[in-house]
N, C-alpha and C positions, 0 to 999 in steps of 0.2 A: 677780872681775869687773873688767874693764878700763874705763878712762874715756878711751880713745883717741878723739880727734876729728880729723877731716880738714877742711881749709878749701880750697874751690875759689874762686879769684879770677877774676871775670868782668867784662867791660867795661861791662855795662849790665843794667838790671832784666829786660828781656826774655830775655836770655841766661841769667840766674840762674834765672828761673822755668822756662825750658825745661830747664835742667840738673836742677833739683829734681824736675820731673815725670818725667824720664827715668831718674833714679837707681834707682827701684824696679824698673823693667823691666830695665834693663841689669845692675845689680849685686845685685838682690834686697834692697834697703834697705827695711825695713819701717817704720822710724820716719821721719816727715816731716822733711826737712832744714829748717834755719832760714835765712832770708834776712836779710842784714844789709847796709845801705848804709854804705859806708866812704869818707868824703872823704879825699882825699890830703892829706898834711901840707902846711900852708901855702897850700892852695887854698881860695878862697871860692866859686868858681863851681861850681854844682851839676852842670854838665856834666863836671867832673873827678872825679866820684865813681865808685868802682868798687863792685861788688856781690860779697858773699861768700856762699857756700853752705856752711853749717856742718853737718856730719853726724857723729853718734856712731857709733863702730865698737866696740860692746861686746864682740863676739866676736873682734875683731882679725883679721878675715878679708879686709878690703879692701886691695888692693895700691896703695900711693901712686903708683907709676908708671902704672898703668892709669887711676887717677883723673885724673892730670895729663894723660894723653893724651886722655881723655874730655873734660875741660874745654877743652882746646885745640881740639877739634872742634865744640863747641857753637856753634850759630848759623851754621855754614858750610853753604853749599848743596853738596850732593853732586853 
C-alpha cells in the first residue's frame, strides 16, 4: 500500500473548497480531501494565507501534472 499524498496550493478558501468538491467527479477521488490554511512565512496578515488541498493517492493512479493543471484552472470563469 502506498502513502502518496498530493498537495494542491490555492489562493483562497473558496477556491480550495471548489477544488475539493470537484476532485471526486474529475478524478474519481473517493476519500474526501483535507483543507489546510497555510500562512506564508513571515506574514501576519490573514489575507496572505494560502489554502492547501491534501489528498491521498493510495493506488498511485493520479497524475501530478493533471492535478497541477486542474488546480491552476480552479476559480477561473470559462
